[in-house]
C-alpha positions in Angstrom: -11.1 -73.6 -12.7 -12.8 -73.0 -9.3 -14.8 -75.9 -7.8 -17.6 -75.6 -5.2 -18.0 -78.8 -3.2 -21.2 -79.1 -1.1 -22.2 -81.6 1.5 -26.0 -82.1 1.0 -27.9 -81.7 4.3 -30.1 -84.8 4.6 -33.1 -82.6 5.3 -32.7 -80.7 2.0 -35.2 -81.8 -0.5 -37.8 -82.8 2.1 -41.3 -81.4 1.5 -41.2 -79.4 4.8 -37.8 -77.8 4.0 -36.6 -75.4 1.3 -33.4 -73.8 0.1 -33.0 -72.1 3.5 -31.5 -75.3 4.9 -27.8 -74.7 5.5 -25.3 -77.0 3.9 -21.5 -77.2 4.5 -19.4 -76.2 1.6 -15.8 -75.5 0.5 -14.5 -73.5 -2.5 -11.4 -74.7 -4.2 -9.2 -72.6 -6.5 -7.7 -73.7 -9.8 -4.9 -75.5 -8.0 -7.3 -77.5 -5.8 -6.5 -75.6 -2.6 -9.4 -74.5 -0.4 -9.8 -70.8 -0.6 -13.1 -70.4 1.3 -15.3 -72.6 3.5 -18.6 -72.2 5.3 -22.1 -73.4 5.9 -25.0 -71.5 4.4 -28.2 -71.7 2.4 -27.9 -72.6 -1.3 -28.7 -69.0 -2.4 -25.8 -67.7 -0.3 -23.1 -69.9 -1.6 -20.3 -68.5 -3.8 -20.3 -69.0 -7.6 -17.8 -71.4 -9.2 -16.9 -72.9 -12.5 -17.8 -76.4 -11.3 -20.0 -77.8 -8.5 -19.8 -81.2 -6.9 -22.1 -82.7 -4.2 -21.7 -85.3 -1.5 -24.9 -87.3 -0.7 -25.2 -88.2 3.0 -24.8 -91.9 3.9 -28.2 -91.8 5.6 -29.8 -91.2 2.1 -28.0 -93.9 0.1 -28.2 -97.7 0.3 -25.3 -99.7 -0.9 -25.8 -103.3 -2.0 -24.1 -106.0 -4.1 -25.6 -107.9 -7.0 -24.4 -110.3 -9.7 -25.3 -108.8 -13.1 -25.2 -110.8 -16.3 -23.0 -109.6 -19.1 -24.8 -107.9 -21.9 -26.1 -104.6 -23.1 -25.1 -102.1 -20.4 -27.9 -99.7 -21.4 -30.5 -102.4 -21.0 -29.0 -103.5 -17.7 -29.3 -99.9 -16.4 -33.1 -100.0 -17.1 -33.5 -103.4 -15.4 -31.4 -102.6 -12.3 -34.2 -101.2 -10.1 -36.2 -104.4 -10.7 -33.2 -106.6 -10.0 -32.8 -105.2 -6.4 -36.5 -104.8 -5.7 -36.4 -107.5 -2.9 -33.5 -105.7 -1.2 -35.0 -102.2 -1.0 -38.6 -103.1 -0.2 -40.0 -100.3 -2.4 -41.4 -99.9 -5.9 -38.7 -99.9 -8.6 -40.2 -96.8 -10.2 -39.5 -94.8 -7.0 -35.8 -95.5 -6.7 -32.7 -94.4 -8.7 -30.1 -97.2 -8.9 -26.6 -96.7 -10.2 -24.1 -99.6 -10.8 -20.6 -99.1 -9.6 -17.4 -101.0 -10.6 -17.5 -104.8 -10.8 -15.7 -106.4 -7.8 -13.1 -109.2 -7.8 -15.8 -111.8 -6.8 -17.9 -110.9 -9.9 -20.5 -108.9 -8.0 -21.3 -105.3 -8.8 -21.9 -102.6 -6.3 -25.2 -100.7 -6.6 -26.0 -97.4 -5.0 -29.7 -96.8 -4.4 -31.4 -93.5 -3.6 -34.9 -92.2 -3.4 -35.7 -90.8 -6.9 -38.1 -88.1 -5.6 -35.6 -86.8 -3.0 -32.7 -86.7 -5.5 -34.9 -84.8 -8.0 -36.0 -82.3 -5.3 -32.4 -81.7 -4.2 -31.1 -81.1 -7.7 -34.1 -78.8 -8.5 -33.3 -76.7 -5.4 -29.6 -76.3 -6.5 -30.7 -75.2 -10.0 -33.2 -72.7 -8.5 -30.2 -71.3 -6.6 -28.3 -71.0 -9.9 -25.9 -73.8 -8.9 -25.4 -76.5 -11.5 -23.9 -79.7 -10.0 -21.9 -81.9 -12.3 -21.5 -84.9 -9.9 -22.9 -86.3 -6.6 -20.7 -88.7 -4.7 -21.8 -91.2 -2.1 -20.4 -90.2 1.3 -20.0 -93.8 2.4 -17.3 -94.5 -0.2 -15.1 -91.5 0.4 -12.9 -92.6 3.4 -9.7 -94.4 2.4 -9.6 -98.1 3.4 -6.4 -99.6 4.9 -5.6 -103.3 4.5 -7.6 -105.7 6.7 -9.5 -102.8 8.3 -12.9 -101.3 8.3 -13.4 -97.6 8.7 -16.2 -96.0 10.9 -16.8 -92.3 10.6 -18.5 -91.2 13.8 -20.5 -88.0 13.7 -21.9 -87.7 17.2 -23.1 -89.3 20.4 -21.1 -91.0 23.1 -21.2 -92.5 26.5 -21.8 -89.2 28.2 -23.8 -87.4 25.5 -27.2 -88.8 26.6 -28.2 -89.6 23.1 -27.6 -92.2 20.4 -24.7 -91.6 18.0 -24.6 -91.9 14.3 -22.1 -92.3 11.5 -21.3 -94.7 8.7 -19.2 -97.7 8.0 -17.1 -98.4 4.9 -16.4 -102.1 4.8 -15.1 -102.6 1.3 -14.2 -101.0 -2.0 -17.8 -100.4 -2.8 -19.7 -101.4 0.3 -20.8 -99.8 3.5 -23.8 -98.9 5.6 -25.3 -96.0 7.6 -25.0 -96.4 11.4 -27.2 -95.1 14.1 -28.5 -96.1 17.5 -25.4 -96.4 19.6 -26.9 -95.7 23.0 -25.0 -95.5 26.3 -21.6 -96.1 24.6 -22.7 -99.3 23.0 -21.8 -99.8 19.3 -24.6 -99.4 16.7 -26.5 -102.6 16.0 -25.8 -102.2 12.3 -22.1 -102.4 12.9 -22.5 -105.5 15.1 -24.6 -107.2 12.4 -22.1 -106.3 9.7 -19.3 -108.0 11.7 -21.4 -111.1 12.4 -22.2 -111.4 8.7 -18.6 -111.0 7.7 -17.4 -113.6 10.2 -20.0 -116.1 9.0 -19.0 -115.6 5.3 -17.1 -118.4 3.6 -14.9 -116.0 1.7 -11.4 -115.6 3.1 -10.6 -112.4 4.9 -14.2 -111.3 4.8 -14.0 -110.1 8.4 -11.6 -107.3 9.3 -8.6 -107.6 11.7 -9.3 -104.2 13.2 -11.8 -101.3 13.2 -10.6 -97.7 12.8 -13.0 -95.0 14.2 -12.4 -91.5 12.8 -14.4 -88.7 14.4 -16.0 -86.1 12.2 -15.4 -82.4 13.0 -17.0 -81.6 16.4 -18.0 -85.1 17.1 -17.5 -86.9 20.5 -15.9 -90.2 20.2 -17.5 -93.3 21.8 -15.9 -95.4 24.4 -13.4 -97.2 22.2 -12.7 -99.9 24.8 -16.4 -100.6 25.3 -16.8 -101.0 21.5 -13.8 -103.3 21.4 -15.3 -105.5 24.1 -18.7 -105.6 22.6 -17.5 -106.2 19.0 -14.7 -108.6 20.0 -12.2 -106.8 17.7 -9.4 -104.3 18.0 -10.8 -100.8 17.8 -8.4 -97.9 17.0 -8.9 -94.2 16.9 -8.0 -92.6 13.6 -7.5 -89.0 12.4 -10.3 -86.5 12.3 -12.6 -86.9 9.3 -13.5 -84.0 6.9 -16.1 -84.8 4.3 -14.3 -82.9 1.6 -10.8 -84.3 2.1 -10.8 -86.7 -0.8 -13.4 -85.6 -3.4 -10.9 -83.9 -5.6 -8.6 -87.0 -5.6 -11.2 -89.6 -6.7 -10.0 -91.9 -9.4 -12.2 -93.4 -12.2 -12.9 -96.5 -10.1 -13.4 -94.7 -6.8 -16.8 -93.9 -5.5 -20.2 -93.9 -7.3 -21.6 -90.8 -9.0 -25.3 -90.6 -8.5 -25.8 -88.1 -11.3 -26.1 -90.5 -14.2 -28.9 -91.6 -16.5 -32.0 -89.6 -15.8 -30.1 -87.3 -13.5 -27.0 -86.7 -15.7 -25.8 -83.0 -15.7 -27.6 -80.8 -18.0 -25.6 -79.5 -20.9 -25.4 -75.9 -21.9 -27.6 -76.7 -24.9 -30.3 -78.2 -22.7 -30.3 -75.1 -20.5 -30.6 -72.7 -23.4 -33.0 -74.7 -25.5 -36.2 -73.7 -23.5 -35.3 -70.0 -24.0 -34.5 -70.4 -27.7 -37.6 -72.5 -28.4 -39.9 -69.5 -29.3 -37.2 -68.2 -31.7 -36.7 -71.6 -33.2 -40.4 -72.1 -33.7 -40.6 -68.7 -35.5 -37.6 -69.5 -37.6 -39.2 -72.8 -38.6 -42.4 -71.1 -39.5 -40.5 -68.6 -41.7 -38.6 -71.4 -43.4 -41.8 -73.3 -44.0 -43.4 -70.2 -45.6 -40.4 -69.6 -47.8 -40.3 -73.3 -48.9 -44.1 -73.2 -49.7 -43.7 -69.9 -51.5 -40.7 -71.2 -53.5 -42.7 -74.3 -54.4 -45.7 -72.2 -55.5 -43.4 -70.0 -57.7 -41.7 -73.0 -59.2 -45.0 -74.6 -60.0 -46.3 -71.4 -61.6 -43.1 -70.8 -63.6 -43.0 -74.5 -64.7 -46.6 -74.3 -65.8 -45.9 -71.1 -67.8 -42.8 -72.7 -69.4 -44.9 -75.7 -70.5 -47.6 -73.5 -71.9 -45.1 -71.4 -73.8 -43.3 -74.5 -75.2 -46.7 -76.0 -76.3 -47.6 -72.7 -78.0 -44.2 -72.5 -79.8 -44.5 -76.2 -80.9 -48.1 -75.6 -82.1 -47.0 -72.6 -84.2 -44.0 -74.5 -85.6 -46.2 -77.4 -86.7 -48.6 -74.9 -88.2 -45.8 -73.4 -90.3 -44.1 -76.7 -91.1 -46.8 -79.5 -91.0 -44.4 -82.0 -92.5 -42.2 -82.1 -89.4 -42.5 -85.4 -87.7 -40.4 -84.9 -84.6 -40.1 -81.7 -82.7 -37.2 -81.6 -80.3 -36.1 -77.9 -80.3 -38.8 -75.9 -82.1 -37.0 -72.5 -82.2 -33.8 -74.1 -83.6 -35.7 -76.3 -86.1 -37.7 -73.3 -87.2 -34.5 -71.2 -87.8 -32.9 -74.0 -89.9 -36.1 -74.5 -91.9 -36.3 -70.8 -92.6 -32.6 -70.8 -93.8 -33.4 -73.7 -96.1 -36.4 -71.8 -97.5 -34.3 -68.7 -98.1 -31.6 -70.7 -99.9 -34.3 -72.4 -102.0 -35.6 -68.9 -103.0 -32.1 -67.8 -103.9 -31.5 -65.6 -100.9 -28.1 -65.5 -99.3 -27.6 -65.9 -95.6 -24.9 -64.2 -93.6 -23.4 -67.5 -92.6 -23.3 -68.9 -96.2 -20.0 -69.7 -97.8 -19.8 -66.7 -100.1 -20.6 -63.9 -97.6 -18.1 -65.3 -95.1 -15.4 -65.7 -97.8 -16.0 -62.1 -99.0 -15.6 -60.7 -95.5 -12.3 -62.5 -95.0 -10.8 -62.2 -98.5 -10.7 -58.4 -98.5 -8.5 -58.3 -95.4 -6.3 -61.2 -96.4 -5.6 -59.7 -99.9 -4.8 -56.2 -98.4 -1.5 -57.5 -96.9 1.4 -59.0 -98.8 2.4 -60.9 -95.6 -0.7 -63.0 -95.6 -0.9 -66.1 -97.8 -3.9 -68.5 -97.9 -3.0 -72.1 -97.2 -6.3 -74.0 -96.9 -10.0 -73.3 -96.9 -12.9 -75.4 -95.6 -16.6 -74.6 -95.1 -19.1 -76.7 -93.1 -22.4 -76.1 -91.3 -22.2 -72.3 -91.4 -18.5 -72.1 -90.4 -15.6 -71.1 -92.6 -12.2 -72.5 -91.6 -9.2 -70.7 -93.1 -5.5 -71.7 -92.7 -3.2 -68.6 -93.4 0.6 -68.4 -93.5 1.8 -65.5 -91.5 5.2 -64.1 -90.5 4.8 -64.6 -86.8 2.2 -65.2 -84.0 1.7 -61.5 -83.4 0.5 -61.2 -86.9 -2.2 -63.8 -86.2 -3.5 -61.8 -83.3 -3.5 -58.6 -85.4 -5.4 -60.4 -88.2 -8.0 -61.7 -85.7 -8.6 -58.2 -84.4 -8.9 -56.8 -87.9 -11.4 -59.5 -88.9 -13.6 -58.8 -85.8 -17.0 -57.1 -86.6 -20.3 -56.9 -84.8 -22.0 -59.4 -87.1 -18.9 -61.7 -87.5 -17.5 -64.2 -85.0 -13.8 -64.9 -85.4 -11.9 -67.6 -83.4 -8.1 -68.2 -83.6 -8.1 -72.0 -83.0 -4.4 -72.9 -83.6 -1.0 -71.5 -84.4 1.5 -74.0 -85.8 5.2 -73.2 -86.7 6.1 -73.4 -90.4 9.3 -72.6 -92.4 9.5 -68.9 -92.6 6.7 -68.1 -90.2 3.5 -69.7 -88.7 0.3 -71.2 -90.0 -2.8 -69.8 -88.2 -6.2 -71.4 -88.3 -9.2 -69.1 -88.1 -12.9 -70.0 -87.8 -15.4 -67.5 -89.1 -19.2 -67.6 -88.5 -22.0 -65.1 -88.7 -22.9 -63.3 -85.5 -26.5 -63.3 -86.5 -26.7 -67.1 -86.4 -25.0 -67.6 -83.0 
């Protein structure tokens, strides 16, 4: 998976600037090796599977604060108000992210201007670049024991202008440096050392200062710095802003793209485009649901009307009926009783069913009647047969359009089997 790493120019996102501001970048291949590098406008940068940014030290303030234990989500919302006295600006205008908790119980906090961060990320999105992380530059250099690291980006004794850079003084602490004129160290570096020396904590002050020049930077007078700061000052290797981004661990650095500025998911990117289709789909479903409801109401009303009509006619024909549960079934049974009372024979009466079965049973010498039972329109016959195949043959022979024949059981008997058949009229089913 390719990875585009971009150093954000501090002027990017300013009202007077646009995407034409050039930013340094490197493109890493799937193995993490740098395949291309350059400095260009956002719209001219190569495409990649992943994009990471580095926020310049001049745009990020690092501070320390003691946070109570509790709901982390609630603490995130209160964080800008907890550091209000340190940033001297309205909490609503800053984006504050808590880093890892330190050994002394304090928590590092990275603070950045919310409007600037929003403008920068918007410009990247406009250039079809989708950053997944933005790391604080101040926390990228590797610390060595009992040492502070200064990354020096320009200026020197003979440059005629003040230099600038940044200091990393702890695991999650550091400060932007500028103003080192005529070879003198920046006032911010001098104040940081004085504060560390005055601290009561052991080993708060470093034993030495390592100055690493950025690419193309002119180093200051190291000896002049050492004399002014009263500390050993060493020259380190050249610094490249991208040298450690791909090796950051879970507790290294602070990622500014959290909370309100968390990376957009694919669903969030596609949702605005799909919204019209989703609205149309919702309207179609609503119309279908309403239509189905209207149909159900209409059919239910028709069913109730039909049932009421059937019950009314049943009561008209049989006024003595007290309870009506199933009007069609009750009417059929009452009609059967009336026919029997008038001497009419029904197809499911005992004699018609017995006559249908007797003719077939008597036609074969292999069939012998064992038992006979009639109840509720069904005739049960137990017949002795030579084998099970004969039972199936008899069942097929008894079948007729107006007669229902069921073979319920076949039980072995001496000399053959006993088959139980149930006969009922097809007209009554």
